[in-house]
Predicted model as a PDB file, atoms N, CA, C, CB and O in Angstrom, pLDDT in the B-factor column:
MODEL        1                                                                  
ATOM      1  N   UNK A   1      57.837 105.194  82.114  1.00 52.00           N  
ATOM      2  CA  UNK A   1      58.868 105.048  83.130  1.00 52.00           C  
ATOM      3  C   UNK A   1      59.933 106.112  82.912  1.00 52.00           C  
ATOM      4  CB  UNK A   1      59.490 103.629  83.097  1.00 52.00           C  
ATOM      5  O   UNK A   1      60.423 106.279  81.795  1.00 52.00           O  
ATOM      6  N   UNK A   2      60.289 106.821  83.951  1.00 64.00           N  
ATOM      7  CA  UNK A   2      61.289 107.871  83.831  1.00 64.00           C  
ATOM      8  C   UNK A   2      62.684 107.271  83.833  1.00 64.00           C  
ATOM      9  CB  UNK A   2      61.143 108.889  84.964  1.00 64.00           C  
ATOM     10  O   UNK A   2      62.872 106.115  84.212  1.00 64.00           O  
ATOM     11  N   UNK A   3      63.651 108.053  83.414  1.00 72.00           N  
ATOM     12  CA  UNK A   3      65.031 107.596  83.341  1.00 72.00           C  
ATOM     13  C   UNK A   3      65.761 107.678  84.661  1.00 72.00           C  
ATOM     14  CB  UNK A   3      65.768 108.384  82.326  1.00 72.00           C  
ATOM     15  O   UNK A   3      66.907 107.239  84.759  1.00 72.00           O  
ATOM     16  N   UNK A   4      65.124 108.234  85.684  1.00 76.00           N  
ATOM     17  CA  UNK A   4      65.767 108.383  86.994  1.00 76.00           C  
ATOM     18  C   UNK A   4      65.526 107.152  87.843  1.00 76.00           C  
ATOM     19  CB  UNK A   4      65.248 109.636  87.720  1.00 76.00           C  
ATOM     20  O   UNK A   4      64.407 106.640  87.887  1.00 76.00           O  
ATOM     21  N   UNK A   5      66.576 106.659  88.528  1.00 74.00           N  
ATOM     22  CA  UNK A   5      66.379 105.481  89.386  1.00 74.00           C  
ATOM     23  C   UNK A   5      65.624 105.833  90.661  1.00 74.00           C  
ATOM     24  CB  UNK A   5      67.727 104.851  89.743  1.00 74.00           C  
ATOM     25  O   UNK A   5      65.553 106.995  91.062  1.00 74.00           O  
ATOM     26  N   UNK A   6      65.069 104.816  91.278  1.00 80.00           N  
ATOM     27  CA  UNK A   6      64.323 104.958  92.514  1.00 80.00           C  
ATOM     28  C   UNK A   6      65.260 105.422  93.634  1.00 80.00           C  
ATOM     29  CB  UNK A   6      63.635 103.626  92.891  1.00 80.00           C  
ATOM     30  O   UNK A   6      66.450 105.108  93.622  1.00 80.00           O  
ATOM     31  N   UNK A   7      64.713 106.176  94.605  1.00 82.00           N  
ATOM     32  CA  UNK A   7      65.537 106.673  95.713  1.00 82.00           C  
ATOM     33  C   UNK A   7      66.116 105.541  96.545  1.00 82.00           C  
ATOM     34  CB  UNK A   7      64.721 107.593  96.605  1.00 82.00           C  
ATOM     35  O   UNK A   7      67.225 105.673  97.063  1.00 82.00           O  
ATOM     36  N   UNK A   8      65.398 104.428  96.689  1.00 83.00           N  
ATOM     37  CA  UNK A   8      65.917 103.314  97.479  1.00 83.00           C  
ATOM     38  C   UNK A   8      67.134 102.683  96.802  1.00 83.00           C  
ATOM     39  CB  UNK A   8      64.823 102.257  97.695  1.00 83.00           C  
ATOM     40  O   UNK A   8      68.046 102.213  97.482  1.00 83.00           O  
ATOM     41  N   UNK A   9      67.153 102.669  95.486  1.00 83.00           N  
ATOM     42  CA  UNK A   9      68.311 102.139  94.771  1.00 83.00           C  
ATOM     43  C   UNK A   9      69.505 103.069  94.956  1.00 83.00           C  
ATOM     44  CB  UNK A   9      67.991 101.958  93.267  1.00 83.00           C  
ATOM     45  O   UNK A   9      70.629 102.597  95.126  1.00 83.00           O  
ATOM     46  N   UNK A  10      69.287 104.364  94.927  1.00 82.00           N  
ATOM     47  CA  UNK A  10      70.374 105.318  95.156  1.00 82.00           C  
ATOM     48  C   UNK A  10      70.910 105.200  96.577  1.00 82.00           C  
ATOM     49  CB  UNK A  10      69.895 106.752  94.892  1.00 82.00           C  
ATOM     50  O   UNK A  10      72.121 105.249  96.794  1.00 82.00           O  
ATOM     51  N   UNK A  11      70.008 105.044  97.543  1.00 82.00           N  
ATOM     52  CA  UNK A  11      70.417 104.889  98.938  1.00 82.00           C  
ATOM     53  C   UNK A  11      71.239 103.622  99.111  1.00 82.00           C  
ATOM     54  CB  UNK A  11      69.189 104.859  99.864  1.00 82.00           C  
ATOM     55  O   UNK A  11      72.271 103.629  99.782  1.00 82.00           O  
ATOM     56  N   UNK A  12      70.777 102.531  98.501  1.00 85.00           N  
ATOM     57  CA  UNK A  12      71.470 101.248  98.602  1.00 85.00           C  
ATOM     58  C   UNK A  12      72.860 101.337  97.976  1.00 85.00           C  
ATOM     59  CB  UNK A  12      70.649 100.136  97.922  1.00 85.00           C  
ATOM     60  O   UNK A  12      73.830 100.853  98.559  1.00 85.00           O  
ATOM     61  N   UNK A  13      72.965 101.932  96.830  1.00 86.00           N  
ATOM     62  CA  UNK A  13      74.269 102.014  96.161  1.00 86.00           C  
ATOM     63  C   UNK A  13      75.244 102.890  96.942  1.00 86.00           C  
ATOM     64  CB  UNK A  13      74.105 102.561  94.740  1.00 86.00           C  
ATOM     65  O   UNK A  13      76.433 102.582  97.014  1.00 86.00           O  
ATOM     66  N   UNK A  14      74.755 103.963  97.516  1.00 85.00           N  
ATOM     67  CA  UNK A  14      75.636 104.851  98.273  1.00 85.00           C  
ATOM     68  C   UNK A  14      76.178 104.177  99.530  1.00 85.00           C  
ATOM     69  CB  UNK A  14      74.895 106.126  98.650  1.00 85.00           C  
ATOM     70  O   UNK A  14      77.378 104.236  99.798  1.00 85.00           O  
ATOM     71  N   UNK A  15      75.311 103.545 100.289  1.00 85.00           N  
ATOM     72  CA  UNK A  15      75.751 102.937 101.535  1.00 85.00           C  
ATOM     73  C   UNK A  15      76.462 101.608 101.318  1.00 85.00           C  
ATOM     74  CB  UNK A  15      74.574 102.738 102.449  1.00 85.00           C  
ATOM     75  O   UNK A  15      77.260 101.195 102.159  1.00 85.00           O  
ATOM     76  N   UNK A  16      76.191 100.934 100.213  1.00 90.00           N  
ATOM     77  CA  UNK A  16      76.964  99.745  99.881  1.00 90.00           C  
ATOM     78  C   UNK A  16      78.389 100.132  99.515  1.00 90.00           C  
ATOM     79  CB  UNK A  16      76.304  98.973  98.729  1.00 90.00           C  
ATOM     80  O   UNK A  16      79.335  99.432  99.877  1.00 90.00           O  
ATOM     81  N   UNK A  17      78.546 101.226  98.811  1.00 89.00           N  
ATOM     82  CA  UNK A  17      79.882 101.720  98.499  1.00 89.00           C  
ATOM     83  C   UNK A  17      80.629 102.124  99.768  1.00 89.00           C  
ATOM     84  CB  UNK A  17      79.797 102.907  97.537  1.00 89.00           C  
ATOM     85  O   UNK A  17      81.831 101.886  99.883  1.00 89.00           O  
ATOM     86  N   UNK A  18      79.927 102.729 100.713  1.00 88.00           N  
ATOM     87  CA  UNK A  18      80.559 103.071 101.994  1.00 88.00           C  
ATOM     88  C   UNK A  18      80.975 101.819 102.759  1.00 88.00           C  
ATOM     89  CB  UNK A  18      79.608 103.913 102.851  1.00 88.00           C  
ATOM     90  O   UNK A  18      82.046 101.785 103.363  1.00 88.00           O  
ATOM     91  N   UNK A  19      80.133 100.799 102.733  1.00 89.00           N  
ATOM     92  CA  UNK A  19      80.446  99.564 103.455  1.00 89.00           C  
ATOM     93  C   UNK A  19      81.643  98.851 102.843  1.00 89.00           C  
ATOM     94  CB  UNK A  19      79.237  98.633 103.464  1.00 89.00           C  
ATOM     95  O   UNK A  19      82.408  98.204 103.558  1.00 89.00           O  
ATOM     96  N   UNK A  20      81.812  98.959 101.558  1.00 94.00           N  
ATOM     97  CA  UNK A  20      82.935  98.296 100.897  1.00 94.00           C  
ATOM     98  C   UNK A  20      84.203  99.128 100.902  1.00 94.00           C  
ATOM     99  CB  UNK A  20      82.567  97.961  99.484  1.00 94.00           C  
ATOM    100  O   UNK A  20      85.277  98.606 100.603  1.00 94.00           O  
ATOM    101  N   UNK A  21      84.109 100.396 101.229  1.00 94.00           N  
ATOM    102  CA  UNK A  21      85.302 101.246 101.195  1.00 94.00           C  
ATOM    103  C   UNK A  21      86.302 100.887 102.293  1.00 94.00           C  
ATOM    104  CB  UNK A  21      84.902 102.707 101.326  1.00 94.00           C  
ATOM    105  O   UNK A  21      87.510 100.997 102.078  1.00 94.00           O  
ATOM    106  N   UNK A  22      85.832 100.466 103.450  1.00 94.00           N  
ATOM    107  CA  UNK A  22      86.748 100.103 104.535  1.00 94.00           C  
ATOM    108  C   UNK A  22      87.547  98.841 104.206  1.00 94.00           C  
ATOM    109  CB  UNK A  22      85.968  99.899 105.833  1.00 94.00           C  
ATOM    110  O   UNK A  22      88.772  98.869 104.325  1.00 94.00           O  
ATOM    111  N   UNK A  23      86.914  97.734 103.798  1.00 95.00           N  
ATOM    112  CA  UNK A  23      87.731  96.571 103.443  1.00 95.00           C  
ATOM    113  C   UNK A  23      88.638  96.832 102.237  1.00 95.00           C  
ATOM    114  CB  UNK A  23      86.834  95.382 103.155  1.00 95.00           C  
ATOM    115  O   UNK A  23      89.758  96.324 102.182  1.00 95.00           O  
ATOM    116  N   UNK A  24      88.162  97.617 101.277  1.00 97.00           N  
ATOM    117  CA  UNK A  24      88.982  97.906 100.109  1.00 97.00           C  
ATOM    118  C   UNK A  24      90.217  98.723 100.489  1.00 97.00           C  
ATOM    119  CB  UNK A  24      88.161  98.649  99.058  1.00 97.00           C  
ATOM    120  O   UNK A  24      91.301  98.485  99.957  1.00 97.00           O  
ATOM    121  N   UNK A  25      90.066  99.666 101.386  1.00 97.00           N  
ATOM    122  CA  UNK A  25      91.223 100.473 101.780  1.00 97.00           C  
ATOM    123  C   UNK A  25      92.188  99.664 102.640  1.00 97.00           C  
ATOM    124  CB  UNK A  25      90.768 101.727 102.538  1.00 97.00           C  
ATOM    125  O   UNK A  25      93.394  99.901 102.589  1.00 97.00           O  
ATOM    126  N   UNK A  26      91.688  98.719 103.425  1.00 97.00           N  
ATOM    127  CA  UNK A  26      92.576  97.844 104.195  1.00 97.00           C  
ATOM    128  C   UNK A  26      93.382  96.944 103.255  1.00 97.00           C  
ATOM    129  CB  UNK A  26      91.761  96.985 105.196  1.00 97.00           C  
ATOM    130  O   UNK A  26      94.584  96.762 103.447  1.00 97.00           O  
ATOM    131  N   UNK A  27      92.724  96.388 102.248  1.00 97.00           N  
ATOM    132  CA  UNK A  27      93.424  95.543 101.274  1.00 97.00           C  
ATOM    133  C   UNK A  27      94.446  96.361 100.496  1.00 97.00           C  
ATOM    134  CB  UNK A  27      92.422  94.883 100.304  1.00 97.00           C  
ATOM    135  O   UNK A  27      95.563  95.900 100.262  1.00 97.00           O  
ATOM    136  N   UNK A  28      94.073  97.562 100.097  1.00 97.00           N  
ATOM    137  CA  UNK A  28      95.025  98.419  99.381  1.00 97.00           C  
ATOM    138  C   UNK A  28      96.213  98.769 100.263  1.00 97.00           C  
ATOM    139  CB  UNK A  28      94.335  99.702  98.898  1.00 97.00           C  
ATOM    140  O   UNK A  28      97.348  98.792  99.787  1.00 97.00           O  
ATOM    141  N   UNK A  29      95.973  99.040 101.531  1.00 97.00           N  
ATOM    142  CA  UNK A  29      97.067  99.316 102.462  1.00 97.00           C  
ATOM    143  C   UNK A  29      97.991  98.131 102.613  1.00 97.00           C  
ATOM    144  CB  UNK A  29      96.521  99.710 103.812  1.00 97.00           C  
ATOM    145  O   UNK A  29      99.210  98.292 102.683  1.00 97.00           O  
ATOM    146  N   UNK A  30      97.415  96.926 102.665  1.00 98.00           N  
ATOM    147  CA  UNK A  30      98.246  95.726 102.764  1.00 98.00           C  
ATOM    148  C   UNK A  30      99.098  95.548 101.509  1.00 98.00           C  
ATOM    149  CB  UNK A  30      97.370  94.483 102.988  1.00 98.00           C  
ATOM    150  O   UNK A  30     100.282  95.223 101.600  1.00 98.00           O  
ATOM    151  N   UNK A  31      98.495  95.760 100.339  1.00 97.00           N  
ATOM    152  CA  UNK A  31      99.235  95.594  99.086  1.00 97.00           C  
ATOM    153  C   UNK A  31     100.390  96.581  99.006  1.00 97.00           C  
ATOM    154  CB  UNK A  31      98.303  95.773  97.880  1.00 97.00           C  
ATOM    155  O   UNK A  31     101.502  96.207  98.633  1.00 97.00           O  
ATOM    156  N   UNK A  32     100.140  97.822  99.346  1.00 97.00           N  
ATOM    157  CA  UNK A  32     101.212  98.829  99.331  1.00 97.00           C  
ATOM    158  C   UNK A  32     102.276  98.489 100.362  1.00 97.00           C  
ATOM    159  CB  UNK A  32     100.644 100.239  99.601  1.00 97.00           C  
ATOM    160  O   UNK A  32     103.469  98.619 100.089  1.00 97.00           O  
ATOM    161  N   UNK A  33     101.853  98.054 101.545  1.00 97.00           N  
ATOM    162  CA  UNK A  33     102.810  97.674 102.580  1.00 97.00           C  
ATOM    163  C   UNK A  33     103.641  96.472 102.191  1.00 97.00           C  
ATOM    164  CB  UNK A  33     102.092  97.390 103.863  1.00 97.00           C  
ATOM    165  O   UNK A  33     104.843  96.436 102.457  1.00 97.00           O  
ATOM    166  N   UNK A  34     103.017  95.485 101.563  1.00 97.00           N  
ATOM    167  CA  UNK A  34     103.752  94.296 101.121  1.00 97.00           C  
ATOM    168  C   UNK A  34     104.737  94.648 100.017  1.00 97.00           C  
ATOM    169  CB  UNK A  34     102.780  93.212 100.634  1.00 97.00           C  
ATOM    170  O   UNK A  34     105.852  94.127  99.985  1.00 97.00           O  
ATOM    171  N   UNK A  35     104.330  95.529  99.116  1.00 97.00           N  
ATOM    172  CA  UNK A  35     105.235  95.975  98.057  1.00 97.00           C  
ATOM    173  C   UNK A  35     106.439  96.712  98.655  1.00 97.00           C  
ATOM    174  CB  UNK A  35     104.488  96.888  97.055  1.00 97.00           C  
ATOM    175  O   UNK A  35     107.578  96.482  98.249  1.00 97.00           O  
ATOM    176  N   UNK A  36     106.180  97.593  99.614  1.00 96.00           N  
ATOM    177  CA  UNK A  36     107.266  98.330 100.262  1.00 96.00           C  
ATOM    178  C   UNK A  36     108.166  97.380 101.061  1.00 96.00           C  
ATOM    179  CB  UNK A  36     106.695  99.429 101.187  1.00 96.00           C  
ATOM    180  O   UNK A  36     109.384  97.560 101.091  1.00 96.00           O  
ATOM    181  N   UNK A  37     107.576  96.380 101.702  1.00 96.00           N  
ATOM    182  CA  UNK A  37     108.370  95.411 102.469  1.00 96.00           C  
ATOM    183  C   UNK A  37     109.268  94.595 101.553  1.00 96.00           C  
ATOM    184  CB  UNK A  37     107.454  94.477 103.272  1.00 96.00           C  
ATOM    185  O   UNK A  37     110.395  94.256 101.912  1.00 96.00           O  
ATOM    186  N   UNK A  38     108.766  94.286 100.385  1.00 96.00           N  
ATOM    187  CA  UNK A  38     109.552  93.505  99.426  1.00 96.00           C  
ATOM    188  C   UNK A  38     110.794  94.257  98.979  1.00 96.00           C  
ATOM    189  CB  UNK A  38     108.703  93.145  98.213  1.00 96.00           C  
ATOM    190  O   UNK A  38     111.842  93.655  98.743  1.00 96.00           O  
ATOM    191  N   UNK A  39     110.676  95.576  98.863  1.00 96.00           N  
ATOM    192  CA  UNK A  39     111.807  96.368  98.379  1.00 96.00           C  
ATOM    193  C   UNK A  39     112.692  96.894  99.503  1.00 96.00           C  
ATOM    194  CB  UNK A  39     111.303  97.523  97.557  1.00 96.00           C  
ATOM    195  O   UNK A  39     113.899  97.051  99.316  1.00 96.00           O  
ATOM    196  N   UNK A  40     112.107  97.168 100.666  1.00 95.00           N  
ATOM    197  CA  UNK A  40     112.883  97.739 101.767  1.00 95.00           C  
ATOM    198  C   UNK A  40     113.308  96.694 102.801  1.00 95.00           C  
ATOM    199  CB  UNK A  40     112.079  98.824 102.447  1.00 95.00           C  
ATOM    200  O   UNK A  40     114.165  96.965 103.643  1.00 95.00           O  
ATOM    201  N   UNK A  41     112.709  95.500 102.739  1.00 94.00           N  
ATOM    202  CA  UNK A  41     113.035  94.392 103.642  1.00 94.00           C  
ATOM    203  C   UNK A  41     112.788  94.729 105.111  1.00 94.00           C  
ATOM    204  CB  UNK A  41     114.481  93.988 103.456  1.00 94.00           C  
ATOM    205  O   UNK A  41     113.560  94.344 105.989  1.00 94.00           O  
ATOM    206  N   UNK A  42     111.704  95.452 105.359  1.00 94.00           N  
ATOM    207  CA  UNK A  42     111.260  95.720 106.726  1.00 94.00           C  
ATOM    208  C   UNK A  42     109.962  94.942 106.912  1.00 94.00           C  
ATOM    209  CB  UNK A  42     111.060  97.279 106.997  1.00 94.00           C  
ATOM    210  O   UNK A  42     108.969  95.209 106.235  1.00 94.00           O  
ATOM    211  N   UNK A  43     109.972  93.988 107.823  1.00 94.00           N  
ATOM    212  CA  UNK A  43     108.847  93.050 107.921  1.00 94.00           C  
ATOM    213  C   UNK A  43     107.568  93.663 108.504  1.00 94.00           C  
ATOM    214  CB  UNK A  43     109.252  91.877 108.761  1.00 94.00           C  
ATOM    215  O   UNK A  43     106.500  93.061 108.391  1.00 94.00           O  
ATOM    216  N   UNK A  44     107.652  94.820 109.111  1.00 95.00           N  
ATOM    217  CA  UNK A  44     106.468  95.414 109.741  1.00 95.00           C  
ATOM    218  C   UNK A  44     105.676  96.314 108.795  1.00 95.00           C  
ATOM    219  CB  UNK A  44     106.881  96.208 110.956  1.00 95.00           C  
ATOM    220  O   UNK A  44     104.620  96.811 109.186  1.00 95.00           O  
ATOM    221  N   UNK A  45     106.136  96.539 107.585  1.00 96.00           N  
ATOM    222  CA  UNK A  45     105.458  97.466 106.676  1.00 96.00           C  
ATOM    223  C   UNK A  45     104.056  97.013 106.242  1.00 96.00           C  
ATOM    224  CB  UNK A  45     106.305  97.666 105.458  1.00 96.00           C  
ATOM    225  O   UNK A  45     103.185  97.870 106.098  1.00 96.00           O  
ATOM    226  N   UNK A  46     103.788  95.720 106.026  1.00 97.00           N  
ATOM    227  CA  UNK A  46     102.395  95.359 105.716  1.00 97.00           C  
ATOM    228  C   UNK A  46     101.428  95.684 106.851  1.00 97.00           C  
ATOM    229  CB  UNK A  46     102.306  93.884 105.394  1.00 97.00           C  
ATOM    230  O   UNK A  46     100.283  96.058 106.596  1.00 97.00           O  
ATOM    231  N   UNK A  47     101.868  95.546 108.085  1.00 97.00           N  
ATOM    232  CA  UNK A  47     101.008  95.883 109.226  1.00 97.00           C  
ATOM    233  C   UNK A  47     100.749  97.391 109.262  1.00 97.00           C  
ATOM    234  CB  UNK A  47     101.654  95.414 110.559  1.00 97.00           C  
ATOM    235  O   UNK A  47      99.628  97.832 109.514  1.00 97.00           O  
ATOM    236  N   UNK A  48     101.792  98.168 109.009  1.00 97.00           N  
ATOM    237  CA  UNK A  48     101.628  99.630 108.948  1.00 97.00           C  
ATOM    238  C   UNK A  48     100.661 100.006 107.821  1.00 97.00           C  
ATOM    239  CB  UNK A  48     103.005 100.329 108.734  1.00 97.00           C  
ATOM    240  O   UNK A  48      99.831 100.900 107.985  1.00 97.00           O  
ATOM    241  N   UNK A  49     100.771  99.325 106.686  1.00 97.00           N  
ATOM    242  CA  UNK A  49      99.857  99.574 105.568  1.00 97.00           C  
ATOM    243  C   UNK A  49      98.420  99.256 105.917  1.00 97.00           C  
ATOM    244  CB  UNK A  49     100.271  98.766 104.364  1.00 97.00           C  
ATOM    245  O   UNK A  49      97.508  99.991 105.539  1.00 97.00           O  
ATOM    246  N   UNK A  50      98.210  98.161 106.639  1.00 97.00           N  
ATOM    247  CA  UNK A  50      96.846  97.792 107.058  1.00 97.00           C  
ATOM    248  C   UNK A  50      96.276  98.846 108.000  1.00 97.00           C  
ATOM    249  CB  UNK A  50      96.839  96.403 107.746  1.00 97.00           C  
ATOM    250  O   UNK A  50      95.122  99.252 107.860  1.00 97.00           O  
ATOM    251  N   UNK A  51      97.079  99.283 108.950  1.00 98.00           N  
ATOM    252  CA  UNK A  51      96.609 100.291 109.920  1.00 98.00           C  
ATOM    253  C   UNK A  51      96.298 101.609 109.212  1.00 98.00           C  
ATOM    254  CB  UNK A  51      97.672 100.521 111.032  1.00 98.00           C  
ATOM    255  O   UNK A  51      95.269 102.230 109.479  1.00 98.00           O  
ATOM    256  N   UNK A  52      97.176 102.031 108.318  1.00 97.00           N  
ATOM    257  CA  UNK A  52      96.928 103.276 107.586  1.00 97.00           C  
ATOM    258  C   UNK A  52      95.726 103.149 106.649  1.00 97.00           C  
ATOM    259  CB  UNK A  52      98.172 103.676 106.787  1.00 97.00           C  
ATOM    260  O   UNK A  52      94.961 104.101 106.491  1.00 97.00           O  
ATOM    261  N   UNK A  53      95.554 101.984 106.028  1.00 97.00           N  
ATOM    262  CA  UNK A  53      94.382 101.757 105.182  1.00 97.00           C  
ATOM    263  C   UNK A  53      93.100 101.796 105.980  1.00 97.00           C  
ATOM    264  CB  UNK A  53      94.495 100.430 104.465  1.00 97.00           C  
ATOM    265  O   UNK A  53      92.101 102.359 105.533  1.00 97.00           O  
ATOM    266  N   UNK A  54      93.123 101.194 107.171  1.00 97.00           N  
ATOM    267  CA  UNK A  54      91.948 101.233 108.041  1.00 97.00           C  
ATOM    268  C   UNK A  54      91.621 102.660 108.456  1.00 97.00           C  
ATOM    269  CB  UNK A  54      92.170 100.364 109.281  1.00 97.00           C  
ATOM    270  O   UNK A  54      90.461 103.071 108.440  1.00 97.00           O  
ATOM    271  N   UNK A  55      92.650 103.410 108.828  1.00 97.00           N  
ATOM    272  CA  UNK A  55      92.423 104.802 109.249  1.00 97.00           C  
ATOM    273  C   UNK A  55      91.884 105.639 108.093  1.00 97.00           C  
ATOM    274  CB  UNK A  55      93.730 105.424 109.786  1.00 97.00           C  
ATOM    275  O   UNK A  55      90.986 106.459 108.286  1.00 97.00           O  
ATOM    276  N   UNK A  56      92.422 105.438 106.908  1.00 96.00           N  
ATOM    277  CA  UNK A  56      91.936 106.184 105.746  1.00 96.00           C  
ATOM    278  C   UNK A  56      90.512 105.821 105.383  1.00 96.00           C  
ATOM    279  CB  UNK A  56      92.834 105.942 104.560  1.00 96.00           C  
ATOM    280  O   UNK A  56      89.713 106.701 105.064  1.00 96.00           O  
ATOM    281  N   UNK A  57      90.179 104.541 105.424  1.00 95.00           N  
ATOM    282  CA  UNK A  57      88.817 104.110 105.116  1.00 95.00           C  
ATOM    283  C   UNK A  57      87.812 104.610 106.137  1.00 95.00           C  
ATOM    284  CB  UNK A  57      88.753 102.602 105.039  1.00 95.00           C  
ATOM    285  O   UNK A  57      86.717 105.044 105.781  1.00 95.00           O  
ATOM    286  N   UNK A  58      88.187 104.549 107.409  1.00 95.00           N  
ATOM    287  CA  UNK A  58      87.302 105.036 108.464  1.00 95.00           C  
ATOM    288  C   UNK A  58      87.100 106.548 108.358  1.00 95.00           C  
ATOM    289  CB  UNK A  58      87.869 104.675 109.843  1.00 95.00           C  
ATOM    290  O   UNK A  58      85.995 107.048 108.573  1.00 95.00           O  
ATOM    291  N   UNK A  59      88.152 107.259 108.032  1.00 96.00           N  
ATOM    292  CA  UNK A  59      88.047 108.707 107.835  1.00 96.00           C  
ATOM    293  C   UNK A  59      87.093 109.027 106.693  1.00 96.00           C  
ATOM    294  CB  UNK A  59      89.429 109.317 107.555  1.00 96.00           C  
ATOM    295  O   UNK A  59      86.276 109.941 106.801  1.00 96.00           O  
ATOM    296  N   UNK A  60      87.195 108.278 105.602  1.00 94.00           N  
ATOM    297  CA  UNK A  60      86.315 108.507 104.461  1.00 94.00           C  
ATOM    298  C   UNK A  60      84.863 108.225 104.818  1.00 94.00           C  
ATOM    299  CB  UNK A  60      86.741 107.642 103.280  1.00 94.00           C  
ATOM    300  O   UNK A  60      83.973 108.975 104.416  1.00 94.00           O  
ATOM    301  N   UNK A  61      84.611 107.163 105.561  1.00 93.00           N  
ATOM    302  CA  UNK A  61      83.242 106.833 105.972  1.00 93.00           C  
ATOM    303  C   UNK A  61      82.674 107.927 106.867  1.00 93.00           C  
ATOM    304  CB  UNK A  61      83.206 105.477 106.704  1.00 93.00           C  
ATOM    305  O   UNK A  61      81.544 108.371 106.666  1.00 93.00           O  
ATOM    306  N   UNK A  62      83.446 108.359 107.843  1.00 93.00           N  
ATOM    307  CA  UNK A  62      82.962 109.397 108.765  1.00 93.00           C  
ATOM    308  C   UNK A  62      82.739 110.722 108.044  1.00 93.00           C  
ATOM    309  CB  UNK A  62      83.956 109.593 109.919  1.00 93.00           C  
ATOM    310  O   UNK A  62      81.786 111.439 108.347  1.00 93.00           O  
ATOM    311  N   UNK A  63      83.603 111.050 107.100  1.00 93.00           N  
ATOM    312  CA  UNK A  63      83.436 112.290 106.323  1.00 93.00           C  
ATOM    313  C   UNK A  63      82.161 112.246 105.506  1.00 93.00           C  
ATOM    314  CB  UNK A  63      84.643 112.520 105.398  1.00 93.00           C  
ATOM    315  O   UNK A  63      81.423 113.229 105.453  1.00 93.00           O  
ATOM    316  N   UNK A  64      81.894 111.117 104.869  1.00 90.00           N  
ATOM    317  CA  UNK A  64      80.687 110.994 104.054  1.00 90.00           C  
ATOM    318  C   UNK A  64      79.425 111.000 104.904  1.00 90.00           C  
ATOM    319  CB  UNK A  64      80.742 109.723 103.226  1.00 90.00           C  
ATOM    320  O   UNK A  64      78.419 111.596 104.519  1.00 90.00           O  
ATOM    321  N   UNK A  65      79.471 110.345 106.048  1.00 89.00           N  
ATOM    322  CA  UNK A  65      78.298 110.341 106.924  1.00 89.00           C  
ATOM    323  C   UNK A  65      78.018 111.718 107.521  1.00 89.00           C  
ATOM    324  CB  UNK A  65      78.488 109.329 108.040  1.00 89.00           C  
ATOM    325  O   UNK A  65      76.858 112.103 107.671  1.00 89.00           O  
ATOM    326  N   UNK A  66      79.074 112.463 107.864  1.00 92.00           N  
ATOM    327  CA  UNK A  66      78.847 113.810 108.386  1.00 92.00           C  
ATOM    328  C   UNK A  66      78.316 114.731 107.291  1.00 92.00           C  
ATOM    329  CB  UNK A  66      80.145 114.383 108.981  1.00 92.00           C  
ATOM    330  O   UNK A  66      77.527 115.634 107.569  1.00 92.00           O  
ATOM    331  N   UNK A  67      78.741 114.510 106.060  1.00 89.00           N  
ATOM    332  CA  UNK A  67      78.207 115.291 104.940  1.00 89.00           C  
ATOM    333  C   UNK A  67      76.721 115.005 104.753  1.00 89.00           C  
ATOM    334  CB  UNK A  67      78.978 114.977 103.640  1.00 89.00           C  
ATOM    335  O   UNK A  67      75.937 115.918 104.494  1.00 89.00           O  
ATOM    336  N   UNK A  68      76.333 113.727 104.885  1.00 82.00           N  
ATOM    337  CA  UNK A  68      74.915 113.376 104.793  1.00 82.00           C  
ATOM    338  C   UNK A  68      74.105 113.997 105.917  1.00 82.00           C  
ATOM    339  CB  UNK A  68      74.744 111.867 104.813  1.00 82.00           C  
ATOM    340  O   UNK A  68      72.984 114.458 105.704  1.00 82.00           O  
ATOM    341  N   UNK A  69      74.676 114.009 107.116  1.00 83.00           N  
ATOM    342  CA  UNK A  69      73.972 114.579 108.257  1.00 83.00           C  
ATOM    343  C   UNK A  69      73.755 116.091 108.059  1.00 83.00           C  
ATOM    344  CB  UNK A  69      74.761 114.311 109.562  1.00 83.00           C  
ATOM    345  O   UNK A  69      72.687 116.613 108.380  1.00 83.00           O  
ATOM    346  N   UNK A  70      74.756 116.777 107.537  1.00 85.00           N  
ATOM    347  CA  UNK A  70      74.606 118.214 107.280  1.00 85.00           C  
ATOM    348  C   UNK A  70      73.551 118.476 106.222  1.00 85.00           C  
ATOM    349  CB  UNK A  70      75.938 118.825 106.846  1.00 85.00           C  
ATOM    350  O   UNK A  70      72.789 119.436 106.335  1.00 85.00           O  
ATOM    351  N   UNK A  71      73.491 117.624 105.179  1.00 82.00           N  
ATOM    352  CA  UNK A  71      72.480 117.787 104.149  1.00 82.00           C  
ATOM    353  C   UNK A  71      71.074 117.544 104.710  1.00 82.00           C  
ATOM    354  CB  UNK A  71      72.758 116.838 102.984  1.00 82.00           C  
ATOM    355  O   UNK A  71      70.118 118.219 104.327  1.00 82.00           O  
ATOM    356  N   UNK A  72      70.963 116.570 105.623  1.00 78.00           N  
ATOM    357  CA  UNK A  72      69.668 116.260 106.214  1.00 78.00           C  
ATOM    358  C   UNK A  72      69.148 117.374 107.096  1.00 78.00           C  
ATOM    359  CB  UNK A  72      69.757 114.995 107.008  1.00 78.00           C  
ATOM    360  O   UNK A  72      67.940 117.610 107.137  1.00 78.00           O  
ATOM    361  N   UNK A  73      70.024 118.063 107.801  1.00 73.00           N  
ATOM    362  CA  UNK A  73      69.613 119.151 108.678  1.00 73.00           C  
ATOM    363  C   UNK A  73      69.225 120.397 107.888  1.00 73.00           C  
ATOM    364  CB  UNK A  73      70.726 119.483 109.656  1.00 73.00           C  
ATOM    365  O   UNK A  73      68.390 121.183 108.335  1.00 73.00           O  
ATOM    366  N   UNK A  74      69.830 120.578 106.714  1.00 68.00           N  
ATOM    367  CA  UNK A  74      69.533 121.784 105.941  1.00 68.00           C  
ATOM    368  C   UNK A  74      68.220 121.677 105.176  1.00 68.00           C  
ATOM    369  CB  UNK A  74      70.660 122.067 104.975  1.00 68.00           C  
ATOM    370  O   UNK A  74      67.692 122.692 104.721  1.00 68.00           O  
ATOM    371  N   UNK A  75      67.683 120.467 105.024  1.00 61.00           N  
ATOM    372  CA  UNK A  75      66.428 120.308 104.268  1.00 61.00           C  
ATOM    373  C   UNK A  75      65.224 120.619 105.101  1.00 61.00           C  
ATOM    374  CB  UNK A  75      66.306 118.909 103.728  1.00 61.00           C  
ATOM    375  O   UNK A  75      64.097 120.533 104.614  1.00 61.00           O  
TER     376      UNK A  75                                                      
ENDMDL                                                                          
END                                                                             
């Protein structure tokens, strides 16, 4: 048995990480927004954090998928 993992396991791990990046960035945005709201006393900051976290996570997903598409076309 070789030390390299199967391609299906690599595919699963990559796309599972992509699927979890959006909820993780939304939660991180909420945490940062709630922390900022606690110190600045502006009640809308957690919502702004959620929106920015969603935008950042979606940007990361689209960037990674476009990188995969470029790699697929070059092969």
